[in-house]
ROBA-862626 format. One record per residue: residue number from 1; residue in three letters; x, y, z of N, C-alpha, C in turn. Coordinates in nm, 3 decimals, decimal comma. Layout:
% ROBA-862626
+-----+--------+---------+---------+---------+---------+---------+---------+---------+---------+---------+
| num | residu |    n_c1 |    n_c2 |    n_c3 |   ca_c1 |   ca_c2 |   ca_c3 |    c_c1 |    c_c2 |    c_c3 |
+-----+--------+---------+---------+---------+---------+---------+---------+---------+---------+---------+
| NUM |    ala |       X |       Y |       Z |       X |       Y |       Z |       X |       Y |       Z |
...
+-----+--------+---------+---------+---------+---------+---------+---------+---------+---------+---------+
//
This chain:
% ROBA-862626
+-----+--------+---------+---------+---------+---------+---------+---------+---------+---------+---------+
| num | residu |    n_c1 |    n_c2 |    n_c3 |   ca_c1 |   ca_c2 |   ca_c3 |    c_c1 |    c_c2 |    c_c3 |
+-----+--------+---------+---------+---------+---------+---------+---------+---------+---------+---------+
|   1 |    met |   0,040 |   1,447 |   0,592 |   0,152 |   1,386 |   0,544 |   0,092 |   1,205 |   0,635 |
|   2 |    leu |   0,064 |   1,146 |   0,577 |   0,064 |   1,009 |   0,629 |   0,156 |   0,900 |   0,635 |
|   3 |    leu |   0,222 |   0,840 |   0,713 |   0,358 |   0,769 |   0,641 |   0,353 |   0,671 |   0,723 |
|   4 |    ser |   0,356 |   0,554 |   0,665 |   0,349 |   0,413 |   0,707 |   0,546 |   0,437 |   0,782 |
|   5 |    val |   0,511 |   0,340 |   0,917 |   0,612 |   0,317 |   0,992 |   0,694 |   0,172 |   0,996 |
|   6 |    lys |   0,792 |   0,118 |   0,958 |   0,831 |  -0,012 |   0,908 |   0,956 |  -0,055 |   0,992 |
|   7 |    gly |   0,985 |  -0,161 |   0,969 |   1,140 |  -0,204 |   1,024 |   1,253 |  -0,118 |   0,996 |
|   8 |    asn |   1,254 |  -0,092 |   0,854 |   1,386 |   0,014 |   0,870 |   1,372 |   0,148 |   0,954 |
|   9 |    gln |   1,318 |   0,149 |   0,984 |   1,268 |   0,318 |   1,091 |   1,244 |   0,212 |   1,201 |
|  10 |    arg |   1,401 |   0,164 |   1,276 |   1,365 |   0,111 |   1,401 |   1,322 |   0,165 |   1,543 |
|  11 |    gln |   1,364 |   0,299 |   1,527 |   1,390 |   0,338 |   1,678 |   1,251 |   0,425 |   1,697 |
|  12 |    leu |   1,191 |   0,492 |   1,553 |   1,105 |   0,521 |   1,581 |   0,937 |   0,434 |   1,591 |
|  13 |    leu |   1,002 |   0,325 |   1,545 |   0,898 |   0,191 |   1,533 |   0,884 |   0,168 |   1,712 |
|  14 |    arg |   0,992 |   0,144 |   1,756 |   0,962 |   0,089 |   1,912 |   0,902 |   0,219 |   1,976 |
|  15 |    gln |   0,939 |   0,339 |   1,967 |   0,902 |   0,438 |   2,047 |   0,741 |   0,407 |   1,996 |
|  16 |    ile |   0,682 |   0,399 |   1,888 |   0,543 |   0,399 |   1,900 |   0,456 |   0,268 |   1,923 |
|  17 |    arg |   0,582 |   0,152 |   1,882 |   0,481 |   0,022 |   2,018 |   0,482 |   0,031 |   2,099 |
|  18 |    asp |   0,574 |   0,070 |   2,154 |   0,590 |   0,135 |   2,320 |   0,466 |   0,196 |   2,371 |
|  19 |    gln |   0,453 |   0,332 |   2,291 |   0,306 |   0,362 |   2,315 |   0,201 |   0,321 |   2,356 |
|  20 |    phe |   0,156 |   0,208 |   2,211 |   0,056 |   0,136 |   2,209 |   0,036 |   0,024 |   2,336 |
|  21 |    arg |   0,169 |  -0,061 |   2,397 |   0,183 |  -0,166 |   2,458 |   0,136 |  -0,092 |   2,603 |
|  22 |    tyr |   0,204 |  -0,049 |   2,623 |   0,230 |  -0,010 |   2,817 |   0,053 |   0,101 |   2,817 |
|  23 |    gln |  -0,002 |   0,189 |   2,725 |  -0,068 |   0,277 |   2,748 |  -0,255 |   0,213 |   2,741 |
|  24 |    arg |  -0,343 |   0,257 |   2,858 |  -0,467 |   0,179 |   2,847 |  -0,552 |   0,304 |   2,817 |
|  25 |    his |  -0,525 |   0,387 |   2,779 |  -0,653 |   0,512 |   2,742 |  -0,557 |   0,550 |   2,606 |
|  26 |    phe |  -0,717 |   0,541 |   2,512 |  -0,656 |   0,562 |   2,342 |  -0,791 |   0,629 |   2,342 |
|  27 |    pro |  -0,735 |   0,831 |   2,288 |  -0,830 |   0,858 |   2,287 |  -0,873 |   0,891 |   2,138 |
|  28 |    val |  -0,871 |   0,854 |   2,031 |  -0,857 |   0,816 |   1,921 |  -0,920 |   0,659 |   1,947 |
|  29 |    gln |  -1,063 |   0,558 |   1,909 |  -1,054 |   0,470 |   1,876 |  -1,191 |   0,479 |   1,796 |
|  30 |    glu |  -1,160 |   0,396 |   1,677 |  -1,210 |   0,404 |   1,557 |  -1,236 |   0,249 |   1,525 |
|  31 |    ser |  -1,324 |   0,154 |   1,416 |  -1,305 |   0,040 |   1,363 |  -1,446 |   0,018 |   1,293 |
|  32 |    asp |  -1,412 |  -0,059 |   1,199 |  -1,482 |  -0,097 |   1,069 |  -1,476 |  -0,207 |   1,034 |
|  33 |    phe |  -1,592 |  -0,270 |   0,974 |  -1,584 |  -0,420 |   0,932 |  -1,656 |  -0,419 |   0,745 |
|  34 |    glu |  -1,538 |  -0,547 |   0,689 |  -1,550 |  -0,533 |   0,561 |  -1,566 |  -0,650 |   0,501 |
|  35 |    thr |  -1,622 |  -0,717 |   0,390 |  -1,627 |  -0,868 |   0,299 |  -1,617 |  -0,823 |   0,234 |
|  36 |    gly |  -1,574 |  -0,939 |   0,141 |  -1,563 |  -0,917 |  -0,030 |  -1,442 |  -0,964 |  -0,077 |
|  37 |    his |  -1,416 |  -1,024 |  -0,178 |  -1,305 |  -1,017 |  -0,270 |  -1,257 |  -1,191 |  -0,194 |
|  38 |    gly |  -1,337 |  -1,279 |  -0,116 |  -1,287 |  -1,360 |  -0,038 |  -1,216 |  -1,376 |   0,100 |
|  39 |    arg |  -1,273 |  -1,245 |   0,107 |  -1,216 |  -1,171 |   0,281 |  -1,326 |  -1,103 |   0,391 |
|  40 |    gln |  -1,306 |  -1,117 |   0,517 |  -1,362 |  -1,070 |   0,584 |  -1,273 |  -0,993 |   0,680 |
|  41 |    val |  -1,256 |  -0,875 |   0,686 |  -1,160 |  -0,828 |   0,788 |  -1,212 |  -0,708 |   0,850 |
|  42 |    arg |  -1,168 |  -0,710 |   1,014 |  -1,188 |  -0,618 |   1,122 |  -1,080 |  -0,526 |   1,145 |
|  43 |    trp |  -1,126 |  -0,394 |   1,048 |  -0,975 |  -0,285 |   1,100 |  -0,994 |  -0,235 |   1,270 |
|  44 |    glu |  -0,934 |  -0,219 |   1,306 |  -0,949 |  -0,092 |   1,422 |  -0,879 |  -0,039 |   1,432 |
|  45 |    leu |  -0,842 |   0,055 |   1,474 |  -0,792 |   0,177 |   1,469 |  -0,789 |   0,278 |   1,588 |
|  46 |    arg |  -0,658 |   0,233 |   1,672 |  -0,592 |   0,337 |   1,779 |  -0,517 |   0,453 |   1,744 |
|  47 |    ala |  -0,522 |   0,536 |   1,825 |  -0,454 |   0,661 |   1,810 |  -0,426 |   0,741 |   1,917 |
|  48 |    arg |  -0,317 |   0,804 |   1,912 |  -0,300 |   0,892 |   2,030 |  -0,191 |   1,021 |   1,985 |
|  49 |    ile |  -0,199 |   1,145 |   2,042 |  -0,117 |   1,223 |   1,998 |   0,047 |   1,171 |   2,036 |
|  50 |    ala |   0,086 |   1,227 |   1,931 |   0,264 |   1,177 |   1,961 |   0,292 |   1,254 |   2,076 |
|  51 |    ser |   0,429 |   1,163 |   2,150 |   0,519 |   1,182 |   2,242 |   0,648 |   1,316 |   2,189 |
|  52 |    glu |   0,661 |   1,418 |   2,303 |   0,740 |   1,465 |   2,316 |   0,872 |   1,425 |   2,211 |
|  53 |    ala |   0,919 |   1,314 |   2,247 |   1,053 |   1,289 |   2,198 |   1,035 |   1,232 |   2,065 |
|  54 |    ile |   0,875 |   1,197 |   2,002 |   0,861 |   1,178 |   1,854 |   0,861 |   1,310 |   1,822 |
|  55 |    met |   0,758 |   1,375 |   1,861 |   0,783 |   1,534 |   1,770 |   0,883 |   1,591 |   1,738 |
|  56 |    glu |   1,018 |   1,577 |   1,885 |   1,117 |   1,659 |   1,811 |   1,178 |   1,659 |   1,720 |
|  57 |    arg |   1,189 |   1,488 |   1,695 |   1,232 |   1,410 |   1,590 |   1,158 |   1,416 |   1,417 |
|  58 |    trp |   1,058 |   1,426 |   1,469 |   0,989 |   1,396 |   1,348 |   0,852 |   1,520 |   1,374 |
|  59 |    ser |   0,920 |   1,693 |   1,253 |   0,856 |   1,769 |   1,297 |   0,718 |   1,798 |   1,249 |
|  60 |    gly |   0,622 |   1,853 |   1,315 |   0,514 |   1,822 |   1,254 |   0,389 |   1,748 |   1,294 |
|  61 |    ala |   0,475 |   1,690 |   1,371 |   0,373 |   1,479 |   1,420 |   0,281 |   1,564 |   1,497 |
|  62 |    ser |   0,177 |   1,496 |   1,434 |   0,074 |   1,511 |   1,530 |   0,002 |   1,383 |   1,606 |
|  63 |    trp |  -0,061 |   1,266 |   1,533 |  -0,081 |   1,167 |   1,540 |   0,027 |   1,018 |   1,579 |
|  64 |    ile |   0,004 |   0,963 |   1,643 |   0,053 |   0,798 |   1,591 |  -0,052 |   0,722 |   1,602 |
|  65 |    ile |  -0,082 |   0,622 |   1,526 |  -0,173 |   0,519 |   1,506 |  -0,106 |   0,407 |   1,494 |
|  66 |    glu |  -0,183 |   0,309 |   1,547 |  -0,182 |   0,161 |   1,526 |  -0,330 |   0,052 |   1,468 |
|  67 |    leu |  -0,295 |   0,052 |   1,363 |  -0,418 |  -0,012 |   1,270 |  -0,390 |  -0,210 |   1,316 |
|  68 |    val |  -0,499 |  -0,272 |   1,378 |  -0,470 |  -0,377 |   1,376 |  -0,576 |  -0,410 |   1,244 |
|  69 |    ser |  -0,565 |  -0,528 |   1,162 |  -0,673 |  -0,585 |   1,068 |  -0,636 |  -0,748 |   1,117 |
|  70 |    thr |  -0,776 |  -0,763 |   1,123 |  -0,783 |  -0,923 |   1,178 |  -0,912 |  -0,990 |   1,079 |
|  71 |    gly |  -0,916 |  -1,094 |   1,061 |  -1,006 |  -1,120 |   1,028 |  -0,959 |  -1,297 |   0,902 |
|  72 |    val |  -1,003 |  -1,323 |   0,824 |  -1,026 |  -1,448 |   0,768 |  -1,008 |  -1,417 |   0,567 |
|  73 |    arg |  -0,894 |  -1,458 |   0,540 |  -0,877 |  -1,410 |   0,396 |  -0,865 |  -1,571 |   0,328 |
|  74 |    asp |  -0,962 |  -1,625 |   0,210 |  -0,906 |  -1,743 |   0,175 |  -0,904 |  -1,885 |   0,243 |
|  75 |    gly |  -1,027 |  -1,824 |   0,376 |  -1,059 |  -1,940 |   0,440 |  -0,894 |  -2,002 |   0,547 |
|  76 |    lys |  -0,791 |  -1,842 |   0,584 |  -0,722 |  -1,865 |   0,676 |  -0,711 |  -1,726 |   0,737 |
|  77 |    pro |  -0,706 |  -1,760 |   0,887 |  -0,708 |  -1,605 |   0,967 |  -0,603 |  -1,536 |   0,990 |
|  78 |    phe |  -0,604 |  -1,432 |   0,979 |  -0,489 |  -1,362 |   0,965 |  -0,489 |  -1,266 |   1,068 |
|  79 |    arg |  -0,387 |  -1,145 |   1,090 |  -0,363 |  -1,051 |   1,214 |  -0,249 |  -0,995 |   1,178 |
|  80 |    his |  -0,238 |  -0,862 |   1,138 |  -0,169 |  -0,796 |   1,094 |  -0,170 |  -0,677 |   1,167 |
|  81 |    ile |  -0,051 |  -0,587 |   1,258 |  -0,064 |  -0,469 |   1,327 |   0,062 |  -0,385 |   1,211 |
|  82 |    his |  -0,018 |  -0,268 |   1,181 |   0,049 |  -0,130 |   1,147 |   0,059 |   0,000 |   1,160 |
|  83 |    his |   0,167 |   0,083 |   1,207 |   0,157 |   0,165 |   1,250 |   0,175 |   0,256 |   1,162 |
|  84 |    phe |   0,200 |   0,404 |   1,183 |   0,141 |   0,519 |   1,122 |   0,246 |   0,643 |   1,180 |
|  85 |    ile |   0,257 |   0,760 |   1,133 |   0,265 |   0,846 |   1,210 |   0,207 |   0,957 |   1,092 |
|  86 |    thr |   0,137 |   1,072 |   1,193 |   0,077 |   1,222 |   1,039 |   0,078 |   1,292 |   1,120 |
|  87 |    thr |   0,060 |   1,427 |   1,002 |   0,068 |   1,582 |   1,059 |  -0,055 |   1,613 |   1,060 |
|  88 |    leu |  -0,139 |   1,522 |   0,990 |  -0,298 |   1,547 |   1,080 |  -0,354 |   1,555 |   1,110 |
|  89 |    arg |  -0,468 |   1,646 |   1,141 |  -0,499 |   1,644 |   1,277 |  -0,667 |   1,691 |   1,213 |
|  90 |    thr |  -0,753 |   1,512 |   1,226 |  -0,881 |   1,485 |   1,173 |  -0,920 |   1,407 |   1,258 |
|  91 |    ser |  -1,071 |   1,357 |   1,225 |  -1,172 |   1,328 |   1,330 |  -1,099 |   1,139 |   1,331 |
|  92 |    pro |  -1,138 |   1,059 |   1,394 |  -1,115 |   0,911 |   1,403 |  -1,158 |   0,853 |   1,255 |
|  93 |    lys |  -1,348 |   0,888 |   1,228 |  -1,340 |   0,845 |   1,102 |  -1,274 |   0,830 |   0,991 |
|  94 |    ala |  -1,206 |   0,999 |   0,950 |  -1,125 |   1,015 |   0,883 |  -1,003 |   0,925 |   0,891 |
|  95 |    leu |  -0,937 |   0,953 |   0,974 |  -0,811 |   0,865 |   0,996 |  -0,795 |   0,724 |   0,962 |
|  96 |    leu |  -0,916 |   0,647 |   0,996 |  -0,912 |   0,520 |   0,961 |  -0,968 |   0,503 |   0,801 |
|  97 |    arg |  -1,042 |   0,616 |   0,727 |  -1,059 |   0,612 |   0,591 |  -0,906 |   0,624 |   0,491 |
|  98 |    leu |  -0,842 |   0,787 |   0,604 |  -0,700 |   0,769 |   0,557 |  -0,609 |   0,639 |   0,544 |
|  99 |    val |  -0,646 |   0,626 |   0,625 |  -0,543 |   0,503 |   0,716 |  -0,554 |   0,402 |   0,574 |
| 100 |    arg |  -0,699 |   0,316 |   0,560 |  -0,724 |   0,256 |   0,468 |  -0,711 |   0,216 |   0,317 |
| 101 |    gln |  -0,692 |   0,412 |   0,305 |  -0,683 |   0,452 |   0,108 |  -0,524 |   0,408 |   0,089 |
| 102 |    arg |  -0,449 |   0,438 |   0,196 |  -0,335 |   0,443 |   0,204 |  -0,262 |   0,254 |   0,171 |
| 103 |    trp |  -0,333 |   0,170 |   0,288 |  -0,321 |   0,036 |   0,312 |  -0,367 |  -0,009 |   0,100 |
| 104 |    ala |  -0,485 |   0,021 |   0,088 |  -0,510 |   0,046 |  -0,043 |  -0,444 |   0,020 |  -0,145 |
| 105 |    ile |  -0,372 |   0,141 |  -0,149 |  -0,292 |   0,139 |  -0,262 |  -0,153 |   0,136 |  -0,212 |
| 106 |    glu |  -0,120 |   0,059 |  -0,158 |  -0,003 |  -0,015 |  -0,141 |  -0,036 |  -0,095 |  -0,174 |
| 107 |    asn |  -0,149 |  -0,196 |  -0,155 |  -0,130 |  -0,320 |  -0,199 |  -0,181 |  -0,317 |  -0,334 |
| 108 |    glu |  -0,267 |  -0,217 |  -0,363 |  -0,292 |  -0,221 |  -0,469 |  -0,171 |  -0,183 |  -0,580 |
| 109 |    trp |  -0,123 |  -0,166 |  -0,590 |   0,024 |  -0,082 |  -0,713 |   0,151 |  -0,135 |  -0,654 |
| 110 |    his |   0,199 |  -0,112 |  -0,528 |   0,349 |  -0,139 |  -0,507 |   0,357 |  -0,311 |  -0,442 |
| 111 |    trp |   0,261 |  -0,381 |  -0,391 |   0,275 |  -0,500 |  -0,381 |   0,306 |  -0,556 |  -0,474 |
| 112 |    val |   0,252 |  -0,517 |  -0,586 |   0,197 |  -0,571 |  -0,746 |   0,382 |  -0,547 |  -0,835 |
| 113 |    arg |   0,409 |  -0,424 |  -0,770 |   0,500 |  -0,379 |  -0,875 |   0,664 |  -0,455 |  -0,789 |
| 114 |    asp |   0,673 |  -0,494 |  -0,707 |   0,748 |  -0,531 |  -0,609 |   0,725 |  -0,677 |  -0,669 |
| 115 |    val |   0,658 |  -0,739 |  -0,605 |   0,633 |  -0,943 |  -0,637 |   0,603 |  -0,894 |  -0,781 |
| 116 |    arg |   0,524 |  -0,910 |  -0,818 |   0,490 |  -0,953 |  -0,980 |   0,625 |  -0,871 |  -1,111 |
| 117 |    leu |   0,700 |  -0,774 |  -1,066 |   0,741 |  -0,705 |  -1,149 |   0,832 |  -0,689 |  -1,110 |
| 118 |    gly |   0,918 |  -0,737 |  -1,012 |   1,049 |  -0,758 |  -0,978 |   1,137 |  -0,605 |  -0,927 |
| 119 |    glu |   1,072 |  -0,503 |  -0,815 |   1,114 |  -0,357 |  -0,955 |   1,227 |  -0,327 |  -0,776 |
| 120 |    asp |   1,179 |  -0,373 |  -0,665 |   1,279 |  -0,390 |  -0,629 |   1,408 |  -0,418 |  -0,628 |
| 121 |    ala |   1,433 |  -0,579 |  -0,683 |   1,511 |  -0,658 |  -0,719 |   1,606 |  -0,552 |  -0,785 |
| 122 |    his |   1,570 |  -0,445 |  -0,874 |   1,659 |  -0,420 |  -1,011 |   1,767 |  -0,271 |  -0,929 |
| 123 |    arg |   1,876 |  -0,304 |  -0,992 |   1,998 |  -0,253 |  -0,957 |   2,015 |  -0,125 |  -1,110 |
| 124 |    tyr |   1,977 |  -0,018 |  -1,094 |   1,980 |   0,074 |  -1,242 |   2,135 |   0,145 |  -1,206 |
| 125 |    ser |   2,201 |   0,115 |  -1,323 |   2,329 |   0,256 |  -1,336 |   2,264 |   0,386 |  -1,400 |
| 126 |    ala |   2,159 |   0,373 |  -1,532 |   2,225 |   0,434 |  -1,561 |   2,105 |   0,594 |  -1,486 |
| 127 |    arg |   2,112 |   0,677 |  -1,532 |   2,115 |   0,804 |  -1,494 |   1,958 |   0,802 |  -1,466 |
| 128 |    asn |   1,896 |   0,788 |  -1,559 |   1,715 |   0,795 |  -1,577 |   1,655 |   0,649 |  -1,567 |
| 129 |    gly |   1,722 |   0,528 |  -1,586 |   1,646 |   0,413 |  -1,575 |   1,598 |   0,361 |  -1,513 |
| 130 |    val |   1,594 |   0,452 |  -1,322 |   1,504 |   0,445 |  -1,278 |   1,335 |   0,481 |  -1,280 |
| 131 |    gln |   1,331 |   0,589 |  -1,339 |   1,178 |   0,641 |  -1,402 |   1,152 |   0,592 |  -1,520 |
| 132 |    val |   1,272 |   0,565 |  -1,636 |   1,224 |   0,506 |  -1,743 |   1,164 |   0,366 |  -1,696 |
| 133 |    leu |   1,212 |   0,290 |  -1,672 |   1,137 |   0,176 |  -1,596 |   1,051 |   0,119 |  -1,529 |
| 134 |    ala |   0,986 |   0,265 |  -1,411 |   0,888 |   0,282 |  -1,354 |   0,766 |   0,357 |  -1,435 |
| 135 |    leu |   0,790 |   0,416 |  -1,508 |   0,693 |   0,442 |  -1,672 |   0,671 |   0,347 |  -1,698 |
| 136 |    leu |   0,746 |   0,241 |  -1,747 |   0,689 |   0,140 |  -1,844 |   0,646 |   0,066 |  -1,773 |
| 137 |    arg |   0,636 |   0,021 |  -1,639 |   0,584 |  -0,080 |  -1,517 |   0,467 |  -0,011 |  -1,534 |
| 138 |    thr |   0,422 |   0,085 |  -1,488 |   0,300 |   0,170 |  -1,504 |   0,228 |   0,175 |  -1,575 |
| 139 |    leu |   0,288 |   0,156 |  -1,710 |   0,188 |   0,204 |  -1,839 |   0,206 |   0,043 |  -1,839 |
| 140 |    ala |   0,285 |  -0,083 |  -1,841 |   0,219 |  -0,193 |  -1,824 |   0,103 |  -0,289 |  -1,764 |
| 141 |    leu |   0,129 |  -0,225 |  -1,624 |  -0,018 |  -0,211 |  -1,544 |  -0,170 |  -0,187 |  -1,590 |
| 142 |    asn |  -0,137 |  -0,017 |  -1,669 |  -0,287 |   0,032 |  -1,627 |  -0,305 |  -0,046 |  -1,779 |
| 143 |    leu |  -0,239 |  -0,078 |  -1,900 |  -0,310 |  -0,152 |  -2,023 |  -0,369 |  -0,249 |  -1,968 |
| 144 |    leu |  -0,297 |  -0,389 |  -1,892 |  -0,345 |  -0,469 |  -1,822 |  -0,504 |  -0,459 |  -1,789 |
| 145 |    arg |  -0,497 |  -0,345 |  -1,663 |  -0,607 |  -0,351 |  -1,601 |  -0,710 |  -0,273 |  -1,664 |
| 146 |    thr |  -0,722 |  -0,190 |  -1,758 |  -0,802 |  -0,167 |  -1,829 |  -0,859 |  -0,217 |  -1,973 |
| 147 |    asn |  -0,769 |  -0,332 |  -1,958 |  -0,818 |  -0,429 |  -2,065 |  -0,876 |  -0,573 |  -1,991 |
| 148 |    gly |  -0,918 |  -0,518 |  -1,887 |  -1,010 |  -0,663 |  -1,827 |  -0,932 |  -0,769 |  -1,729 |
| 149 |    tyr |  -0,763 |  -0,707 |  -1,708 |  -0,713 |  -0,819 |  -1,626 |  -0,685 |  -0,800 |  -1,495 |
| 150 |    arg |  -0,797 |  -0,879 |  -1,387 |  -0,800 |  -0,848 |  -1,259 |  -0,660 |  -0,890 |  -1,196 |
| 151 |    ser |  -0,598 |  -0,982 |  -1,270 |  -0,483 |  -1,057 |  -1,187 |  -0,388 |  -1,027 |  -1,289 |
| 152 |    ile |  -0,281 |  -0,932 |  -1,258 |  -0,134 |  -0,904 |  -1,342 |  -0,051 |  -1,020 |  -1,368 |
| 153 |    arg |  -0,089 |  -1,112 |  -1,325 |   0,011 |  -1,238 |  -1,346 |  -0,043 |  -1,311 |  -1,491 |
| 154 |    asp |  -0,200 |  -1,295 |  -1,422 |  -0,267 |  -1,372 |  -1,600 |  -0,273 |  -1,289 |  -1,705 |
| 155 |    gly |  -0,259 |  -1,168 |  -1,662 |  -0,233 |  -1,077 |  -1,804 |  -0,105 |  -1,104 |  -1,876 |
| 156 |    gln |   0,032 |  -1,135 |  -1,818 |   0,136 |  -1,070 |  -1,814 |   0,110 |  -1,242 |  -1,920 |
| 157 |    val |   0,100 |  -1,369 |  -1,896 |   0,103 |  -1,479 |  -1,930 |  -0,012 |  -1,501 |  -2,042 |
| 158 |    ala |  -0,121 |  -1,390 |  -2,033 |  -0,160 |  -1,398 |  -2,163 |  -0,112 |  -1,333 |  -2,258 |
| 159 |    val |  -0,055 |  -1,210 |  -2,266 |  -0,013 |  -1,105 |  -2,408 |   0,175 |  -1,109 |  -2,393 |
| 160 |    ser |   0,214 |  -1,174 |  -2,296 |   0,353 |  -1,167 |  -2,297 |   0,405 |  -1,237 |  -2,436 |
| 161 |    his |   0,341 |  -1,269 |  -2,521 |   0,392 |  -1,332 |  -2,635 |   0,316 |  -1,284 |  -2,782 |
| 162 |    asp |   0,230 |  -1,141 |  -2,728 |   0,174 |  -1,121 |  -2,831 |   0,154 |  -0,975 |  -2,878 |
| 163 |    ile |   0,263 |  -0,918 |  -2,916 |   0,360 |  -0,793 |  -2,937 |   0,202 |  -0,710 |  -3,022 |
| 164 |    arg |   0,144 |  -0,800 |  -3,174 |   0,018 |  -0,708 |  -3,214 |  -0,116 |  -0,665 |  -3,092 |
| 165 |    arg |  -0,135 |  -0,776 |  -2,967 |  -0,197 |  -0,754 |  -2,910 |  -0,165 |  -0,600 |  -2,822 |
| 166 |    leu |  -0,073 |  -0,565 |  -2,761 |  -0,016 |  -0,526 |  -2,717 |  -0,015 |  -0,399 |  -2,761 |
| 167 |    leu |   0,033 |  -0,384 |  -2,824 |   0,022 |  -0,247 |  -2,962 |  -0,088 |  -0,193 |  -3,009 |
| 168 |    gly |  -0,190 |  -0,279 |  -3,021 |  -0,332 |  -0,250 |  -3,036 |  -0,379 |  -0,196 |  -2,970 |
| 169 |    trp |  -0,371 |  -0,215 |  -2,806 |  -0,451 |  -0,161 |  -2,684 |  -0,324 |  -0,058 |  -2,670 |
| 170 |    ile |  -0,250 |   0,005 |  -2,739 |  -0,244 |   0,188 |  -2,757 |  -0,277 |   0,240 |  -2,908 |
| 171 |    gly |  -0,341 |   0,171 |  -2,942 |  -0,329 |   0,222 |  -3,080 |  -0,268 |   0,242 |  -3,187 |
| 172 |    ile |  -0,187 |   0,140 |  -3,220 |  -0,082 |   0,115 |  -3,296 |  -0,137 |  -0,001 |  -3,365 |
| 173 |    arg |  -0,120 |   0,012 |  -3,524 |  -0,133 |  -0,159 |  -3,572 |  -0,062 |  -0,156 |  -3,652 |
| 174 |    thr |  -0,035 |  -0,303 |  -3,667 |   0,064 |  -0,331 |  -3,714 |   0,071 |  -0,379 |  -3,852 |
| 175 |    ala |   0,174 |  -0,454 |  -3,942 |   0,161 |  -0,476 |  -4,119 |   0,096 |  -0,611 |  -4,052 |
| 176 |    gly |   0,031 |  -0,614 |  -4,133 |  -0,074 |  -0,766 |  -4,162 |  -0,182 |  -0,836 |  -4,045 |
| 177 |    ala |  -0,157 |  -0,699 |  -3,952 |  -0,291 |  -0,657 |  -3,847 |  -0,436 |  -0,709 |  -3,945 |
| 178 |    gly |  -0,528 |  -0,785 |  -3,915 |  -0,667 |  -0,758 |  -3,971 |  -0,738 |  -0,728 |  -3,880 |
+-----+--------+---------+---------+---------+---------+---------+---------+---------+---------+---------+
//
């Protein structure tokens, strides 16, 4: 299991940050460089065995990880630091690959669902409302992507008022459709 540690877990995040801030030796280090999609990114992973305090609170914790991504995106420099905790015991190269895959999923799906579709802003009162709307959002995203829309926003604009086109994507032909 790989868990992204964010601000909503303040104590754990502080403990992990402190381990990387004050330590000079990191038994696990790995880096990679990527270009594409209008960006150049250097990924630098540092990992160390979780401290006793972290292992006491997080059963099975093996490694704590700091991933620093730096580079240029659309001509603008950036630097992001992400922290993770994992139960996996594996090689540095495999850890970096795992963290990057996790981050790719986060960017590809969760960001789109939250920012473009406003998923986190909704407050549901129906018992199954969360699951039903999540299913519909997933269906919409998959339909847009499989029909050639790389940009979800462009896809929404293009088909939001074209019910025949949408239904055609799932194999339903409407009356008068030629």
